[in-house]
C-alpha positions as CSV (number, residue, x, y, z in Angstrom):
1,M,35.5,28.6,115.0
2,K,36.5,25.0,114.2
3,K,35.7,23.0,111.1
4,R,36.4,19.4,110.3
5,I,37.2,18.8,106.6
6,F,36.9,15.5,104.9
7,N,38.4,14.3,101.7
8,S,37.4,16.4,98.6
9,L,35.2,18.8,100.7
10,A,35.7,22.6,99.9
11,V,33.8,25.9,99.9
12,V,33.9,28.1,96.8
13,T,35.0,31.6,97.8
14,L,38.3,32.1,95.8
15,A,39.9,30.7,92.7
16,I,42.7,28.9,94.6
17,T,43.0,25.4,93.3
18,V,43.1,22.9,96.2
19,T,41.4,20.1,98.0
20,L,42.4,19.0,101.5
21,T,42.9,15.3,101.8
22,S,42.3,12.9,104.6
23,C,40.7,14.0,107.9
24,K,41.9,17.5,108.9
25,E,40.9,20.4,111.1
26,W,41.3,24.1,110.8
27,D,40.6,26.7,113.4
28,F,40.5,30.4,112.8
29,V,40.3,32.8,115.8
30,E,38.9,36.1,114.5
31,E,39.9,38.0,117.7
32,T,43.7,37.3,117.2
33,G,43.7,36.5,113.4
34,E,45.4,33.1,114.1
35,L,44.7,30.2,111.7
36,V,45.7,26.8,113.0
37,I,45.9,23.8,110.6
38,S,46.0,20.3,112.2
39,G,45.6,16.7,111.2
40,N,47.7,13.8,110.0
41,A,48.1,14.2,106.2
42,A,49.0,16.6,103.4
43,M,47.3,19.7,102.1
44,E,47.2,18.5,98.5
45,S,46.7,20.7,95.4
46,K,44.2,19.7,92.7
47,D,43.4,21.1,89.2
48,S,40.2,22.7,90.2
49,I,38.5,26.1,90.8
50,L,37.8,25.1,94.4
51,P,39.6,27.0,97.1
52,Y,40.8,26.2,100.6
53,P,37.9,26.4,103.0
54,Y,39.5,29.1,105.1
55,S,40.2,31.4,102.1
56,K,37.3,33.7,102.9
57,Y,39.3,34.9,105.9
58,R,42.5,35.5,104.0
59,E,42.6,39.3,104.7
60,Q,42.1,38.7,108.4
61,I,44.8,36.1,108.8
62,K,47.7,37.5,110.8
63,K,49.4,34.3,112.0
64,V,49.4,30.7,110.8
65,T,50.4,27.7,112.8
66,I,50.9,24.3,111.2
67,K,50.5,21.6,113.8
68,D,52.4,18.3,114.1
69,G,51.1,15.7,111.7
70,V,50.6,17.9,108.7
71,T,53.1,16.8,106.1
72,A,52.7,19.2,103.2
73,I,51.5,22.7,102.5
74,G,49.6,22.8,99.2
75,N,50.1,25.0,96.1
76,G,48.7,28.5,96.9
77,A,47.7,27.5,100.4
78,F,48.2,31.0,101.8
79,Q,48.3,33.0,98.7
80,N,47.4,36.7,99.1
81,C,47.2,36.6,102.9
82,W,48.4,40.1,102.8
83,N,48.3,40.7,106.6
84,M,50.0,37.5,107.7
85,V,53.1,38.4,109.7
86,S,54.3,35.0,110.9
87,I,54.2,31.3,110.1
88,T,55.1,28.5,112.4
89,L,55.8,25.1,110.8
90,S,55.9,21.8,112.8
91,G,58.7,19.3,112.3
92,S,56.3,17.0,110.3
93,V,56.1,19.3,107.3
94,I,58.3,18.0,104.4
95,H,56.8,19.8,101.4
96,I,55.9,23.4,100.6
97,G,54.0,23.8,97.4
98,D,54.2,26.2,94.5
99,S,53.1,29.8,95.4
100,A,52.3,28.6,98.9
101,F,52.9,32.0,100.4
102,V,52.9,34.2,97.3
103,N,52.1,37.9,98.0
104,C,52.1,37.5,101.8
105,W,53.4,41.1,101.9
106,S,53.6,41.4,105.7
107,L,55.5,38.2,106.4
108,A,58.6,39.2,108.4
109,S,60.6,36.0,108.7
110,I,60.8,32.4,107.5
111,T,62.2,29.5,109.5
112,L,62.0,26.1,107.8
113,P,62.6,23.1,110.0
114,N,65.0,20.3,109.1
115,S,62.0,18.1,108.0
116,V,61.3,20.3,104.9
117,T,62.9,18.8,101.8
118,H,61.0,20.7,99.0
119,I,60.2,24.4,98.4
120,G,58.0,24.9,95.3
121,E,58.4,27.5,92.6
122,D,57.5,31.0,93.7
123,A,56.7,29.8,97.2
124,F,57.6,33.1,98.8
125,A,57.3,35.4,95.7
126,G,56.0,38.8,96.6
127,C,56.9,38.4,100.3
128,N,58.8,41.7,100.3
129,D,58.8,42.5,104.0
130,I,60.8,39.4,105.0
131,T,63.9,40.3,107.1
132,S,65.2,36.9,108.0
133,I,65.4,33.5,106.3
134,V,66.5,30.3,108.1
135,I,66.5,27.1,106.0
136,G,66.9,23.8,107.8
137,D,69.1,20.8,106.8
138,G,66.5,19.0,104.7
139,I,66.6,21.3,101.7
140,T,69.3,20.5,99.1
141,T,68.7,23.3,96.5
142,I,67.8,26.9,96.8
143,R,65.8,27.4,93.6
144,K,66.2,30.0,90.9
145,E,65.1,33.4,92.0
146,A,63.6,31.8,95.2
147,F,64.4,34.9,97.4
148,C,65.4,37.6,95.0
149,D,64.4,41.3,95.2
150,K,63.5,41.3,98.9
151,N,64.6,44.8,99.8
152,K,64.2,44.3,103.6
153,L,66.0,41.0,103.9
154,T,69.0,41.3,106.2
155,T,69.9,37.8,107.3
156,V,70.1,34.4,105.6
157,V,71.1,31.2,107.3
158,L,71.3,28.1,105.1
159,G,71.4,24.5,106.5
160,D,74.0,21.8,106.0
161,G,71.8,19.9,103.5
162,I,72.1,22.5,100.8
163,R,74.4,21.6,97.8
164,T,73.4,24.1,95.2
165,I,72.4,27.8,95.2
166,E,70.7,28.4,91.8
167,E,70.6,31.4,89.5
168,R,69.6,34.7,91.2
169,A,68.5,33.0,94.3
170,F,69.3,36.0,96.5
171,Y,69.8,38.6,93.7
172,N,69.4,42.3,94.4
173,N,68.6,42.0,98.1
174,T,70.0,45.4,98.9
175,E,69.8,45.2,102.7
176,L,71.3,41.7,103.0
177,N,74.2,42.0,105.4
178,S,74.7,38.6,106.9
179,V,74.9,35.2,105.0
180,T,75.8,31.9,106.7
181,L,76.3,29.0,104.3
182,G,76.0,25.3,105.3
183,C,79.1,23.1,105.2
184,N,78.0,21.1,102.1
185,V,77.4,23.8,99.5
186,N,79.1,22.7,96.2
187,V,78.0,25.3,93.6
188,I,76.9,28.9,93.7
189,K,75.4,29.7,90.3
190,Q,74.9,32.8,88.1
191,S,74.2,36.1,89.9
192,A,73.2,34.2,93.1
193,F,74.1,37.2,95.3
194,K,74.6,39.9,92.7
195,G,73.7,43.4,93.8
196,C,73.6,42.6,97.5
197,I,75.1,46.0,98.2
198,S,75.0,45.8,102.0
199,L,76.9,42.5,102.2
200,T,80.3,43.1,103.8
201,S,81.8,39.6,104.2
202,I,81.3,36.1,103.0
203,T,82.9,32.8,104.0
204,L,82.6,29.9,101.5
205,P,82.8,26.5,103.1
206,N,85.5,24.0,101.9
207,S,82.8,22.1,100.0
208,V,82.4,24.9,97.3
209,T,84.0,23.9,94.0
210,D,82.5,26.4,91.6
211,I,81.5,30.1,91.8
212,G,79.4,30.9,88.8
213,F,79.0,33.9,86.5
214,E,78.7,37.2,88.3
215,S,77.8,35.4,91.6
216,F,78.8,38.3,93.8
217,R,79.0,41.1,91.2
218,D,78.2,44.6,92.4
219,C,78.5,43.7,96.1
220,V,80.0,47.1,96.5
221,N,80.6,46.9,100.2
222,L,82.1,43.4,100.3
223,N,85.5,43.8,101.9
224,S,86.2,40.3,103.2
225,V,86.0,37.1,101.2
226,T,87.2,33.7,102.4
227,L,87.3,31.2,99.5
228,S,86.8,27.5,99.7
229,G,90.0,25.3,99.9
230,S,88.3,23.0,97.3
231,L,87.4,25.8,94.8
232,K,88.4,25.0,91.2
233,T,86.7,27.7,89.2
234,I,86.1,31.4,89.8
235,G,83.6,32.2,87.2
236,E,83.3,35.2,84.8
237,G,82.6,38.4,86.7
238,A,82.3,36.5,90.0
239,F,83.5,39.5,92.1
240,R,83.4,42.2,89.4
241,D,83.0,45.7,90.7
242,C,83.3,44.7,94.3
243,V,85.0,48.1,94.8
244,N,85.8,47.7,98.5
245,L,87.4,44.3,98.3
246,S,91.0,45.0,99.4
247,S,92.5,41.5,99.5
248,I,91.8,38.0,98.4
249,I,93.6,34.7,98.9
250,I,93.3,32.4,95.9
251,P,93.3,28.7,97.1
252,E,95.7,26.2,95.8
253,A,93.0,24.1,94.0
254,V,91.8,26.9,91.7
255,K,92.6,26.2,88.0
256,T,90.7,29.0,86.2
257,I,90.1,32.6,86.9
258,G,87.3,33.6,84.5
259,N,86.9,36.7,82.4
260,G,86.5,39.8,84.5
261,A,86.4,37.8,87.7
262,F,87.9,40.6,89.7
263,G,87.6,43.4,87.2
264,G,86.9,46.8,88.8
265,C,87.9,45.7,92.3
266,R,89.5,49.1,92.9
267,S,90.7,48.5,96.4
268,L,92.6,45.3,95.6
269,K,96.2,45.9,96.4
270,S,98.0,42.6,95.7
271,I,97.3,39.2,94.1
272,T,99.1,35.9,94.3
273,L,98.1,33.1,91.9
274,P,98.9,29.7,93.2
275,N,100.6,27.0,91.1
276,S,97.3,25.4,90.4
277,V,96.1,28.3,88.3
278,M,96.6,27.7,84.6
279,T,94.6,30.5,82.9
280,V,93.9,34.1,83.8
281,G,90.9,35.2,81.7
282,D,90.1,38.3,79.7
283,N,89.8,41.4,82.0
284,A,90.3,39.2,85.1
285,F,92.0,42.0,87.0
286,H,91.3,44.9,84.7
287,N,90.7,48.4,86.2
288,C,91.9,47.4,89.7
289,W,93.2,50.9,90.3
290,R,95.2,50.2,93.6
291,L,96.7,46.9,92.5
292,K,100.5,47.1,93.1
293,T,101.8,43.6,93.3
294,V,101.1,40.5,91.1
295,V,102.7,37.1,91.6
296,A,101.8,34.3,89.2
297,G,102.7,30.8,90.1
298,E,104.5,28.1,88.1
299,G,101.2,26.7,86.7
300,V,100.1,29.9,84.9
301,R,100.5,29.4,81.1
302,T,98.1,31.9,79.7
303,I,97.3,35.5,80.5
304,E,94.5,36.6,78.3
305,W,93.4,39.9,76.8
306,R,93.5,42.9,79.1
307,A,93.9,40.7,82.1
308,F,95.9,43.3,84.1
309,S,95.3,46.4,82.0
310,D,94.5,49.9,83.3
311,N,96.2,49.3,86.7
312,K,98.3,52.5,87.0
313,M,99.7,51.7,90.5
314,M,101.2,48.4,89.5
315,D,104.8,48.3,90.7
316,S,106.0,44.7,90.8
317,I,105.0,41.8,88.6
318,T,106.4,38.2,88.8
319,L,105.4,35.6,86.2
320,G,106.5,31.9,86.5
321,R,108.6,29.9,84.1
322,N,105.7,28.3,82.3
323,V,103.9,31.4,81.0
324,T,103.9,31.1,77.2
325,F,101.1,33.4,76.1
326,L,100.3,37.0,76.9
327,G,97.2,38.2,75.2
328,E,96.7,41.7,73.6
329,D,96.7,44.6,76.1
330,A,97.5,42.1,78.9
331,F,99.4,44.8,80.9
332,S,98.5,47.9,78.8
333,H,97.7,51.4,80.2
334,S,99.5,50.6,83.5
335,G,101.9,53.5,83.9
336,V,105.4,52.7,85.1
337,I,106.2,49.2,86.4
338,S,109.5,49.4,88.3
339,R,110.1,45.6,88.6
340,F,108.8,43.1,86.1
341,T,110.1,39.5,86.5
342,I,109.5,36.6,84.1
343,L,111.1,33.3,84.8
344,N,110.5,31.6,81.4
345,P,114.0,31.1,79.8
346,V,112.3,31.5,76.3
347,P,110.7,34.9,75.7
348,P,107.0,34.4,75.0
349,H,106.0,36.0,71.7
350,I,104.1,39.2,72.3
351,D,102.7,42.0,70.1
352,H,103.0,45.8,70.6
353,T,99.7,46.0,72.6
354,V,100.8,43.9,75.6
355,F,102.7,46.8,77.2
356,F,101.0,49.7,75.3
357,N,101.2,52.9,77.3
358,T,103.1,51.0,80.0
359,W,106.8,51.4,80.8
360,I,109.0,48.8,82.5
361,T,111.9,50.2,84.4
362,T,113.7,46.9,85.0
363,L,113.0,43.5,83.4
364,Y,114.4,40.6,85.4
365,V,114.9,37.3,83.5
366,P,116.9,34.1,83.9
367,R,120.6,34.9,83.7
368,E,121.2,32.6,80.7
369,S,118.3,34.3,78.8
370,V,119.3,38.0,79.0
371,G,120.5,38.0,75.4
372,L,117.3,36.4,74.2
373,Y,115.2,39.0,75.8
374,R,117.4,41.9,74.6
375,N,116.9,40.6,71.1
376,S,113.1,40.0,71.4
377,E,110.8,42.6,70.0
378,Y,108.8,44.6,72.6
379,W,110.5,42.8,75.5
380,N,113.6,44.9,74.6
381,D,111.6,48.1,75.2
382,A,112.4,47.7,78.9
383,R,114.8,50.3,80.2
384,N,117.0,47.7,81.8
385,I,117.2,43.9,81.4
386,V,118.9,42.1,84.3
387,G,119.7,38.4,84.8
388,I,118.7,36.7,88.0
């Protein structure tokens, strides 16, 4: 069955708003369920009640092939093609419209060629059987919630053109276990991969400068993370409750570790903060049960409220010479710390909560400052104060 469609010609069967422009052909083979779109122009959406001419076959369509020459897939082009299992796009396609494949429940995989530069809103919403997504180099942004809540999705490969992964782009994909990021990603925004409980490892390319709020929170099986060498900010709750994360190397470029960034990472055993880090936020490493060793570099000036509280296995703490502020409960409820070293020659002012329910066996301080620490309230609660 082959039809030739001229500009502004359509058949009323469904309330999908579209007109096919220019000279275009479509061919639907009922025996195989394959729909082939060909021509040398775009499938362009219009504000109309007119549908696509092939819409009456939507429940029979199992496969769609877009031939070379077609440059755009219009809004709602294949909406509610419930039985479509595959889509093949030619290298001429540059634009995928809003809701283009919405509610294609049986679609198993998506591969977008390098030619595609735009994915519309809700383009793949409701495609809940997708197991694999491969995005070519032409896309620069993965839009907000573009591929969230796809509970069969296991594999994501993002091309080198992508700069930004927006809010909740891959949120709550519980079977996602493999993510490959292109080499030019700059920003991973809020909750982008939150709740991806099957993800075990992630490598962020050196282009990444900012990890947003709760980007990887609740990735409970994440045990290997390689951070970008250009990373400047680890956002609030970025890896919160990643309970199997046992180690992390903070790159030299990082300046801020946000509130709760690693809170609840119960397998984390040691942390070294490079000289670039200036602020450790509220609850940044709170409730990291197995954390034993903390080394804070010379850049750290501020350790905020409860930053290292409720870590009862902590045994060795080293703070650089520029630490001037320890917030309330910074090291509270942490049992016995056998070795606490602070290199600031002037004891930072602290209140009674900083070491509440925590006992320091030996406090190591600059040799010339032993007397100052012995006369400083709450610092002098240490059992021994030794000069180094």
